[in-house]
N, C-alpha and C positions, 0 to 999 in steps of 0.2 A: 417621781420621788415621794416616798412616804412622808406624811406629816410628822411633826414632833410627837404627837400623842399616839401615833399608830405603832403597834408592835412591829418590830423589824427583825429580820434574820441577821445572822453573822455577816453574810454576803452583803445585805442591804447596807449595813452600818459602814463597812469598809468602802463599798462602791460610792455611797453618798458623800462620804468624807473626801473623795478625790475628784468629784465632778467639777471641772472648771467652768464649762458652759455646755448647754444642751441645745441641739438643733431641732428644728421642727420635724425632721424626719425620724427623730428618736435617737440619733447618734449622740453620744456623750464624749466630750473631750476630757480624758482622765489625766491627772498628774501622776507621773511614774516616780516612785521612790527609789527603786533599785533597777539597774539595767546591767545584766550580765552578758558578756561577749565571749565567743570562742574563736577558733581559727577561721571558721567559715564566715566571719563578719567582714572580710575584706571587700565584699560586694557593696556593703553599706558605706564603708569608708571611701570607696571609690566615688560614690554619689556625693559625699561631702566634698571631696577634692574637686570634682567637676563643678561644684557650685561655689567653691572658695569659702565654704562654711566652716565654722568652729563648733565644738561640742558645747551644748547649752550648760550642762552640769557634769563636768568630768569627775567631780567629787562623788557623784552618785552612780558612776559607771565603773565596772570592774571587769577586767579581762582574765580569762582562765584558759590555759593550754590543756585541752583534754580530749577533744573529739578525734583528732587525727594523729595524736602523738603516739609513737611506738612505746610499747611497755617493756621491751627487751633491750633496746639500744637508745641511749639518750644523746649520743654524739651526733649533732646535726649533719656533720660531714659524712656520716656513714649510713644515712637513711635515704629513703626515696626523695629525690630532688623536688618533686611536686609538693610533698608534705613539708619538706624543709622550707620551701618558698612560702607556704601559708603560715607556718610558725614565725618566720622572720617578718612577714607582713604584719602579723598581730603585734609583734614586739615593736616594730617601727611605728605603727599607728598608736600604740599605747604611749610610747615615748613622745611622739609628736603632739599628742593631745593631753598629756599629763594624766593618764589613766593608771590606776593601781593594777598591776599585772601579777597574777600568780603563775609564774612561768615554771619550766621544768626544774630549775635549780632552786626554786622557792620552797621553804619548809612547809608552806601552806598549800602547795599545788595539789590538784586532784580533780575529780569530776565536779563540774560546776554545781550540781545539785547535792553534792556532799560538802563541798567547800563552803557554800553559803551558810548553811545551818551551823557547821562546826566553828566558823569564824564569828558567828553572831551577826552576820550581815542580814540574815533572814530573821525578821522580827514580826510579831503580831501586828495586824492592822495596816501593813504596808501593801502597796501595789508593786509587783515585781514582774519583769519581763525578760525574755531571753530568746534568741533565735533557735529554740529547741522545744519540741512539742512536750517534753516531760517536765517543763518548768512548773507544772501543777504540783510537783513534789513539795514545793515550799509552802503550799497551803496547809501543811500539817501544823503550822504555827498560827493559823488564823490569818494568814496573808492572802491577798488576792493575786495569784500568780498564774501566768499563762504564757504559752509560746507564741512567737510572732514571726512573720516572714521578713525577707531581706529589705523590702521597701519600708516596712514598719520599723525595722531596726534603724534605718537611716532617719526616719521621722523622729524617733525618740532621741537619737543622738543630737539632732539639730534643735529640738524643741522641749525635750523632757516631758512630752505629752503624747497621747495616742487616742485617735478616734475609735470608739468601740460601741457596739450595740449591746444594750443591757440584756444579758441572758435570763432565762427563766430559772426558777429555783427548785432543786430536787433534793429532798432529804432521804438519805439511806440510813436506816437505823438497824444496828446489829446488837441484839440483846442476848444475854445468857453467857455462861462461862464457857470458854474455849476448852476443848479437851487437851491433855498434855501433848506438846509438840506442834499443835496447830498455831500458825502464825499469820501475820498480816497478808503474806502472799496468798495463802489459802483463802482468806476472807475475800481479797480482791478478785481472785480468779472465780470464786464461787458467785460473787456479785455479777461479774461480767457474763458468766455462763447462764445465770438466771434471767438477766434482763436483756442481754444482747450487746454486741459491740457498738451499735449505733443508738441504743435506747436513750442515752443521756445527751444526745446531740442538742445543742442550743441551750444547755442547762449548766448552771453552777451547782456543783454537788456539795452538800454538807454531810459529813459522816457523823453519826451520833449513836448513842446507845452504850450500854454497860460494857460490851465487848470492845468497843472502840476506846472508851475511857481507860480500859485496863491495859491498852497497848503502851509500850514505851514510845518515846519520840521517834526512835528508829523505825518502829513498826508503823507509826502514823505516816512517816515519810514514804514508806513502801506503799501504803494504802493510797495516799494522794497521788503518788507517782503514776499509778495505773488508772487514774481517772480518765485520762485521754483515751485509754483502750476501751472504755465504755461509751466513748463519744463526747464526754463532758468537756466543757470549756475550761473548767478548773475544778479542783477538789479542795475542801477546807475542813478543818477540825477546830473547834473553838478552844482558845487557850485556857489552860487550867494550871493547877499546881505542878503537874508533870512538866508542862511547858516552861514555867518559871524556873524550876530546878535545873532544867537543861541549859537555859540561857545564862544563868548566873555565872559571871566570871569570863564569859566568852570575849575575845579581843575587841570586837566592834559593838558589843552590847552596852547599854547604859551602865554606869557604875554608881554604887553607893546610893545616895538619896534619889538620884535620877532613876535608878532601877526600881526603887520602891514606888515612885510616882508613876513610872511607866507600867509597872505590874498592876496597879489599880485600874489604869485605863485599859490594859490588855484583858483583864478578867471581865470587864464590862462589855466586851465585844460579843459575848455569848448571845445566841438568839434569844429574844424575849419569849416568855412562856407561851404567849398566844400568837406568836408570829406565824404568818401563813406561808405555805410552800405551794408551788404549782403542782408538784407531784410528791408522793410519799412511797417508799419501798421499804419493806422490813424483812430481815433474815433472822433465823434462830442460830445464834453462834454455837450453841451446843450441838447442832447437827452438822457442822462443817467438818469435813474429813480432809486428809492430805490430798491435794489436787495436782494433777498433771494435765497438760494439753496434749491432744492427739492429732490436731489438724493444723491449719494455716491461719488461724485467727485466735486471739485470746479467748473468744467465747467458746471455742472448741475445747472445753475443759471438763474433766470428770474426776471423781474420786479414784484413787489408784486401784481400788478393789473392783472397779467396773471393767466392762469390755468395750472395745471399739464399736461405735454405733453402726447400724445397718441402714444404708440409704433407703432401702425398701420399706422401712418402718418410720420414715421421717414424717410422712403425712403431707407436708407442704412440698410442692415440686421444686421450688427454689432452694429450700433447705436440702432436699435430697440431692440436687445437682451439686451443691457446695460440698456435701459429704463425699460424693463420688470423686470429685476433683481433688479434694484434700487427701483422701486415702490413696489415690493414684500418685500424687506428688510425694506423700510421706512413706510410700511403700508398705502400707498396712492393709489388713483385710478385715472386713466386717466380722464382728463377733470375737475377734482376737482378744485375749486377756491382756490388759495393759501391762501387767507384771511379767508377761512373756516377751515384751518388746526389748530386744537387745540394743544397746547403745554403743557408739564408737568412741565417744569422748565426753568430757564434762567441762562446763565453764561456770565458775563462781565469781561474780563481779557485777558491774554496771551500776547505774544510778539507782536501780531498784533494790539491789541486795549486795552491797559491798561495804557496809558499815561494820563496826567492830562486833556488834551483836550478831550479825549475819555470819561473820567469820568464826566466831565462837561456836555457833550452832553447827556449822559444817565440821569444824575441828573436833567437836565432841563425838560425832559419828565416826570420823576417820582415825581418831587416836588409837594407835596400836594395830591398825588394820592396813591392808595394802589395796590400792586401787587396781582394778582389773583392766582399766582402760586409761589412756593418757588424759590429762586435763590441765587446765590453767586456772590459777587463782590470782585475781587482780584486785587489790584493795582499793577502796574508793578515794583515798587521798594519801598523801605522804604522811599525814598525821596518823591515819588509821594504820598505815604500814608500820610506822614506828611502834605504835601501841601493840599491834599484833606480834611484832618481833620481841618486844619486851615480855609479852605473855607466853612466848614460845610457840605461838600458833603456826608460824612459818615452818618450824621444824616438823610439826605434825603433818603439814601438807607435803613437804618434800620427802619425808620418810615414807609417806603413803605412796609416793611416786608421782605427785602432781608438781607442776611448775609454779613457782612463786615469783611473780614479776612486779613491775612498778605500776603506779596508778595511771589510769586513763580509761576511756570508754571501751577500749580493748575489743574483745570478741562480740560485744553486743551488736555492733553495727557493721563490722567487717570492712572497714575502710582504712585501717591503720596497720595492716600486716598480720593481725591476729584473725585467722579465718578457720571456718569449718570446711574441710575439703568437700568437693561435690559428691553428693550421694551419701555422705556420712550423717549419722544421727547424733545430735548433741543434747545432753541433759543440761539445761541452762537456767540460770537464775535471772535472766534478762526480762524485758517487758514485752517483746514482740516475737512472734513465731511466723512472721510473714515469709512467703517464698523468697529465698535468697537473702534474707535479712543478715544472716551470719556468714554469707558467702554464696556464690552462685551454686545452686543445687543443694545447698545445706538444708538439713531437716532438723528443726528445732522443737524440743519439748520444754515448755516452761514449768518451773516448780520452785519450791523454796530451797534455801541453802542446805538444810538438813536432808531434803529429798535428793538433791543433786549429789551430795556426799554419799548417800546410801546407794545411788545408782553407780557411782564410781566403785564402790566396794563390791557390788554384785555383777556389774557389767550389764545391767538391764534396769528398766524402770522398776522401782522397788518401794514398797511400803516401808518407810523408815522406822515405824513404831517398834517393831521387834529389835532393831539395831540400837535404839535409843534407850532401852531399858537400863536404868541406873546411871545414865549419862547426861540427860538434859533436865 
């Protein structure tokens, strides 16, 4: 632990404030401020039941129905019995242990990583965990947030603490003004393509630089969401005035004088000027173009104006083998123009890109146009859905020919009824393009909401910039 006079990073300040005790082997017992649960948490509750244990802090525990819930049918008696059983189990466990639950009928229901910020449950300086790898999303507020496994979920439920090894610190600085239409998804995929999908393994990432500071909170959430796809343990952005403006008035955020006091403490979390990092990476934001993925890893990403890579030119044998296998699975050929790749459907949603800013960007491209392929739009929360409908975005999507459904993880993970059929190609705003991620045999291309909307309009991977003229 750094001494009082030693310059510290944002990560150091939050970590140090939550260490209860440290073992000789370097493991630290961290106090956990927020614990989010979804339908898959029944394994952990079963462990509690077997021990006859109670929750240590039900007031710091929050349940959200999101991962398995259908987006088209909310009547539990008309859905898959296995999914119904998990939803009922979460409800029973929440009631039994006095946990606040954001269920399907709750006006605050949604994807956990959307609900936390919009409810003000996500606050700067907190430690936050969830049985989901993309918990890093919440680090956009300067929180230390990361995903945990089933046994760790049980540990937090019973003790409100968690043993962790202190990660190294990686600062990724993106400076320069982004070109029109370039968004956080393009930044994140550019970073992963540049450093590799495992390059940040064992590191806590802090995102910094003028391009990051210029992002909205929605954009920062997208950026931190994808930290795990670079191998990072977590991703963080230091709180600033943009953070404070977003949090003011949120249901669970501090109020009045308490908010003013908290704001002062939150702004002090920024990394000290001379704080040291174990690694530094820099990108020129002005050089970032609209990005799409072509393979089966988020690092398989290129500007839309490029061509599919040739394994013969990879240089590294391992990389060449990966390219060959990815092209075979994706049904692509080396040298093919990305803009010539036809798609079968689009998906706009997930914890990465389902917030109101994302839906507005997609709707701006689709307004007055028709989709050439079917598609699904799933807002990140019931609150986002209401706001989108008040703004008329739902009508733009449906008039274009896309389906407007309820909130949930939906087609991101392919375990709730929303699937990409085998062999079909999907332009998707999600976070992973792994084999079978969106369904067995599904072929996924990751991109921003505006890029997905452009693909819907043309029926192929498309540079959205000509379609956005005068609209974004």
